[in-house]
Backbone as CSV, one residue per row, in Angstrom:
resi,resn,N_x,N_y,N_z,CA_x,CA_y,CA_z,C_x,C_y,C_z
1,MET,-26.848,-4.214,-10.323,-26.148,-4.659,-9.137,-27.147,-5.030,-8.047
2,ARG,-26.836,-6.099,-7.329,-27.723,-6.490,-6.234,-27.516,-5.563,-5.043
3,LYS,-28.489,-5.538,-4.171,-28.431,-4.705,-2.974,-27.426,-5.313,-1.992
4,PHE,-26.492,-4.510,-1.514,-25.508,-4.980,-0.549,-25.991,-4.699,0.863
5,ASN,-25.656,-5.599,1.781,-25.968,-5.435,3.195,-24.762,-4.836,3.895
6,ILE,-24.987,-3.720,4.576,-23.923,-3.013,5.282,-24.184,-3.092,6.779
7,LEU,-23.127,-3.321,7.537,-23.170,-3.221,8.993,-22.323,-2.020,9.389
8,ILE,-22.950,-1.043,10.037,-22.250,0.164,10.485,-22.025,0.025,11.983
9,VAL,-20.768,0.177,12.416,-20.413,-0.002,13.826,-19.757,1.276,14.331
10,ASP,-20.400,1.903,15.314,-19.869,3.138,15.885,-20.533,3.339,17.237
11,ASP,-19.779,3.817,18.221,-20.359,4.046,19.541,-21.120,5.365,19.626
12,GLU,-21.078,6.161,18.572,-21.820,7.420,18.531,-23.145,7.209,17.810
13,GLU,-24.244,7.304,18.549,-25.582,7.072,17.994,-25.884,7.997,16.815
14,ASN,-25.471,9.265,16.907,-25.732,10.209,15.808,-25.067,9.758,14.514
15,MET,-23.842,9.275,14.603,-23.128,8.799,13.420,-23.836,7.575,12.833
16,LEU,-24.248,6.652,13.698,-24.965,5.462,13.226,-26.213,5.852,12.442
17,GLN,-27.024,6.723,13.031,-28.291,7.092,12.395,-28.068,7.883,11.108
18,MET,-27.100,8.776,11.104,-26.819,9.568,9.914,-26.376,8.672,8.758
19,LEU,-25.444,7.747,9.031,-24.969,6.852,7.979,-26.053,5.872,7.543
20,LYS,-26.821,5.369,8.485,-27.907,4.438,8.131,-28.910,5.131,7.210
21,THR,-29.299,6.344,7.532,-30.245,7.093,6.697,-29.661,7.330,5.310
22,PHE,-28.411,7.770,5.256,-27.766,8.055,3.971,-27.691,6.809,3.099
23,PHE,-27.207,5.706,3.652,-27.021,4.506,2.837,-28.333,3.812,2.502
24,THR,-29.318,3.931,3.363,-30.634,3.382,3.040,-31.217,4.137,1.845
25,GLU,-31.040,5.440,1.818,-31.493,6.245,0.678,-30.753,5.865,-0.606
26,LYS,-29.542,5.357,-0.471,-28.749,4.925,-1.632,-29.006,3.449,-1.957
27,GLU,-30.029,2.884,-1.349,-30.515,1.531,-1.602,-29.593,0.421,-1.124
28,PHE,-28.893,0.685,-0.039,-28.186,-0.368,0.672,-29.104,-0.831,1.803
29,CYS,-28.970,-2.057,2.223,-29.677,-2.552,3.402,-28.726,-2.383,4.580
30,CYS,-29.150,-1.662,5.626,-28.245,-1.299,6.712,-28.615,-1.920,8.052
31,PHE,-27.606,-2.392,8.733,-27.697,-2.844,10.116,-26.748,-1.956,10.910
32,THR,-27.013,-1.783,12.202,-26.130,-0.967,13.032,-25.811,-1.684,14.338
33,ALA,-24.641,-1.355,14.879,-24.212,-1.865,16.180,-23.387,-0.776,16.856
34,GLN,-23.537,-0.656,18.187,-22.810,0.388,18.913,-21.452,-0.061,19.428
35,ASN,-21.082,-1.315,19.196,-19.745,-1.765,19.566,-19.418,-3.056,18.811
36,GLY,-18.166,-3.468,18.908,-17.703,-4.642,18.191,-18.368,-5.932,18.633
37,ILE,-18.677,-6.046,19.902,-19.306,-7.268,20.411,-20.699,-7.437,19.813
38,LYS,-21.475,-6.344,19.789,-22.802,-6.407,19.167,-22.673,-6.673,17.661
39,ALA,-21.651,-6.116,17.040,-21.419,-6.339,15.616,-21.175,-7.816,15.331
40,LEU,-20.382,-8.474,16.164,-20.118,-9.899,15.967,-21.405,-10.717,16.069
41,GLY,-22.309,-10.311,16.963,-23.595,-10.982,17.072,-24.400,-10.862,15.785
42,ILE,-24.396,-9.683,15.195,-25.113,-9.475,13.931,-24.454,-10.268,12.813
43,LEU,-23.120,-10.280,12.784,-22.404,-11.042,11.748,-22.713,-12.533,11.824
44,GLY,-23.029,-13.018,13.024,-23.385,-14.423,13.188,-24.784,-14.754,12.717
45,LYS,-25.626,-13.727,12.547,-27.036,-13.958,12.198,-27.412,-13.482,10.797
46,GLU,-26.782,-12.438,10.322,-27.175,-11.797,9.059,-26.109,-11.997,7.990
47,GLU,-26.528,-11.916,6.744,-25.597,-11.981,5.622,-25.114,-10.563,5.325
48,ILE,-23.931,-10.244,5.784,-23.357,-8.907,5.647,-22.278,-8.941,4.572
49,ASP,-22.286,-7.925,3.726,-21.273,-7.817,2.669,-20.135,-6.882,3.061
50,ILE,-20.485,-5.766,3.720,-19.496,-4.744,4.059,-19.724,-4.263,5.485
51,VAL,-18.636,-4.201,6.257,-18.688,-3.617,7.595,-17.959,-2.284,7.543
52,ILE,-18.626,-1.245,8.042,-17.994,0.066,8.205,-17.866,0.247,9.710
53,THR,-16.637,0.316,10.203,-16.465,0.394,11.653,-15.587,1.557,12.078
54,ASP,-15.975,2.141,13.183,-15.159,3.168,13.807,-13.926,2.491,14.410
55,MET,-12.848,3.230,14.531,-11.621,2.681,15.106,-11.685,2.652,16.626
56,LYS,-12.068,3.769,17.236,-12.050,3.891,18.701,-13.450,3.652,19.258
57,MET,-13.603,2.526,19.963,-14.872,2.192,20.607,-14.567,1.457,21.905
58,PRO,-15.488,1.545,22.874,-15.290,0.774,24.107,-15.501,-0.721,23.854
59,GLU,-14.953,-1.531,24.708,-15.099,-2.993,24.706,-14.297,-3.685,23.612
60,MET,-14.414,-3.239,22.357,-13.657,-3.846,21.254,-13.437,-2.769,20.205
61,ASP,-12.176,-2.439,19.921,-11.922,-1.387,18.939,-12.034,-1.921,17.513
62,GLY,-11.936,-1.022,16.562,-12.098,-1.378,15.162,-11.073,-2.365,14.645
63,LEU,-9.830,-2.263,15.105,-8.801,-3.213,14.660,-9.096,-4.624,15.163
64,GLU,-9.526,-4.728,16.404,-9.869,-6.039,16.950,-11.066,-6.634,16.208
65,LEU,-12.054,-5.795,15.918,-13.205,-6.264,15.143,-12.765,-6.700,13.752
66,LEU,-11.900,-5.918,13.123,-11.385,-6.253,11.796,-10.669,-7.603,11.816
67,LYS,-9.822,-7.835,12.818,-9.133,-9.126,12.946,-10.139,-10.262,13.007
68,ASN,-11.173,-10.080,13.818,-12.189,-11.105,13.979,-12.933,-11.363,12.673
69,ILE,-13.270,-10.294,11.964,-13.977,-10.434,10.688,-13.124,-11.224,9.702
70,LYS,-11.863,-10.861,9.586,-11.003,-11.512,8.598,-10.673,-12.959,8.977
71,GLU,-10.744,-13.302,10.261,-10.529,-14.690,10.686,-11.763,-15.556,10.453
72,LYS,-12.949,-15.006,10.758,-14.170,-15.822,10.753,-15.094,-15.575,9.570
73,HIS,-14.952,-14.436,8.926,-15.851,-14.055,7.831,-15.013,-13.484,6.687
74,LYS,-14.177,-14.289,6.098,-13.180,-13.839,5.129,-13.750,-13.096,3.918
75,ASN,-14.998,-13.403,3.554,-15.565,-12.783,2.360,-16.260,-11.449,2.638
76,ILE,-16.244,-10.986,3.876,-16.844,-9.700,4.217,-15.794,-8.601,4.069
77,SER,-16.158,-7.554,3.350,-15.269,-6.397,3.187,-15.388,-5.495,4.408
78,ALA,-14.348,-4.729,4.675,-14.357,-3.852,5.850,-13.730,-2.506,5.530
79,VAL,-14.367,-1.463,6.053,-13.861,-0.098,5.928,-13.720,0.455,7.339
80,ILE,-12.564,1.028,7.631,-12.292,1.619,8.936,-12.480,3.129,8.832
81,MET,-13.203,3.700,9.802,-13.302,5.157,9.883,-12.784,5.587,11.246
82,THR,-12.076,6.710,11.248,-11.483,7.161,12.492,-11.358,8.672,12.532
83,GLY,-11.376,9.193,13.721,-11.139,10.611,13.923,-9.671,10.908,14.153
84,PHE,-8.870,9.855,14.220,-7.445,9.986,14.512,-6.638,9.402,13.364
85,SER,-6.084,10.262,12.543,-5.317,9.795,11.397,-3.874,9.547,11.832
86,GLU,-3.585,8.311,12.161,-2.240,7.921,12.556,-1.715,6.911,11.542
87,GLU,-0.512,7.113,11.094,0.053,6.230,10.073,0.074,4.781,10.543
88,TYR,0.383,4.547,11.829,0.440,3.185,12.339,-0.910,2.485,12.201
89,THR,-1.986,3.147,12.610,-3.297,2.492,12.560,-3.755,2.281,11.130
90,THR,-3.441,3.215,10.247,-3.783,3.038,8.836,-3.067,1.818,8.277
91,THR,-1.769,1.741,8.509,-0.974,0.615,8.024,-1.457,-0.691,8.638
92,GLU,-1.715,-0.684,9.931,-2.181,-1.887,10.622,-3.518,-2.347,10.056
93,ALA,-4.448,-1.421,9.843,-5.764,-1.770,9.294,-5.626,-2.381,7.902
94,LEU,-4.800,-1.785,7.069,-4.614,-2.310,5.715,-3.910,-3.663,5.744
95,ASN,-2.935,-3.832,6.637,-2.256,-5.123,6.771,-3.203,-6.224,7.251
96,LEU,-4.196,-5.845,8.048,-5.167,-6.822,8.550,-6.246,-7.144,7.519
97,GLY,-6.248,-6.412,6.409,-7.192,-6.726,5.344,-8.307,-5.730,5.133
98,ALA,-8.210,-4.541,5.722,-9.243,-3.522,5.483,-9.272,-3.178,3.995
99,ASP,-10.462,-2.995,3.479,-10.642,-2.658,2.068,-10.693,-1.159,1.838
100,GLY,-10.744,-0.403,2.926,-10.776,1.042,2.826,-10.567,1.664,4.191
101,TYR,-10.204,2.932,4.181,-9.893,3.664,5.403,-10.266,5.118,5.161
102,ILE,-11.042,5.702,6.076,-11.461,7.090,5.896,-11.358,7.821,7.227
103,THR,-10.909,9.075,7.178,-10.721,9.876,8.381,-11.911,10.816,8.577
104,LYS,-12.415,10.845,9.813,-13.493,11.777,10.172,-12.894,13.160,10.379
105,PRO,-13.591,14.211,10.083,-14.896,14.223,9.426,-14.726,13.956,7.934
106,PHE,-15.702,13.326,7.357,-15.692,13.032,5.928,-17.060,13.376,5.350
107,ARG,-17.098,13.477,4.056,-18.373,13.658,3.364,-18.927,12.273,3.077
108,ASN,-20.222,12.125,3.243,-20.848,10.821,2.994,-20.550,10.311,1.590
109,LYS,-20.444,11.226,0.640,-20.164,10.820,-0.742,-18.785,10.171,-0.869
110,GLU,-17.838,10.607,-0.047,-16.501,9.986,-0.061,-16.594,8.524,0.367
111,LEU,-17.344,8.280,1.426,-17.528,6.919,1.907,-18.317,6.099,0.888
112,LEU,-19.300,6.715,0.260,-20.080,6.029,-0.770,-19.186,5.574,-1.918
113,LEU,-18.233,6.415,-2.323,-17.305,6.030,-3.399,-16.488,4.802,-3.023
114,ILE,-16.049,4.730,-1.770,-15.303,3.560,-1.299,-16.191,2.322,-1.380
115,LEU,-17.441,2.444,-0.932,-18.351,1.297,-0.955,-18.683,0.863,-2.376
116,LYS,-18.872,1.808,-3.261,-19.158,1.473,-4.670,-17.982,0.718,-5.286
117,ARG,-16.755,1.151,-4.951,-15.561,0.459,-5.470,-15.537,-0.982,-4.961
118,ILE,-15.791,-1.153,-3.675,-15.812,-2.495,-3.085,-16.917,-3.326,-3.718
119,GLN,-18.074,-2.718,-3.895,-19.211,-3.407,-4.486,-18.875,-3.883,-5.902
120,GLN,-18.243,-3.039,-6.693,-17.868,-3.412,-8.053,-16.834,-4.526,-8.057
121,LEU,-15.847,-4.448,-7.181,-14.839,-5.496,-7.106,-15.457,-6.831,-6.719
122,ASN,-16.417,-6.807,-5.784,-17.062,-8.038,-5.342,-17.951,-8.653,-6.399
123,GLN,-18.426,-7.866,-7.339,-19.269,-8.384,-8.419,-18.472,-9.322,-9.320
124,TYR,-17.154,-9.121,-9.389,-16.319,-9.902,-10.289,-15.640,-11.079,-9.631
125,GLU,-15.878,-11.280,-8.342,-15.233,-12.409,-7.641,-16.094,-13.635,-7.726
């Protein structure tokens, strides 16, 4: 399998660094952004395969970022992570085209399984 490029978006610096370290060790290429606006800038410059975004962030939340990704970058997969498990937001994220949804706190291995599934599905497209 080729190396996938991941963009991790979260307003919590500790979460960004922890996930970047974990996924880099798993041989993913990682980019990070502290909000949706910065994420869109990276999406305009880099070849990203998967975006992992927090739901609640200042300036642009995860759903708004997801909408933008699916409108302008249709081939990019997206996973939403949130500390607030609400049925409405889960349903809304999936309706907007999210490829996965995970509730904080989670184990990194759980998120890795979601990414591996997405990676395998993308290999066959």
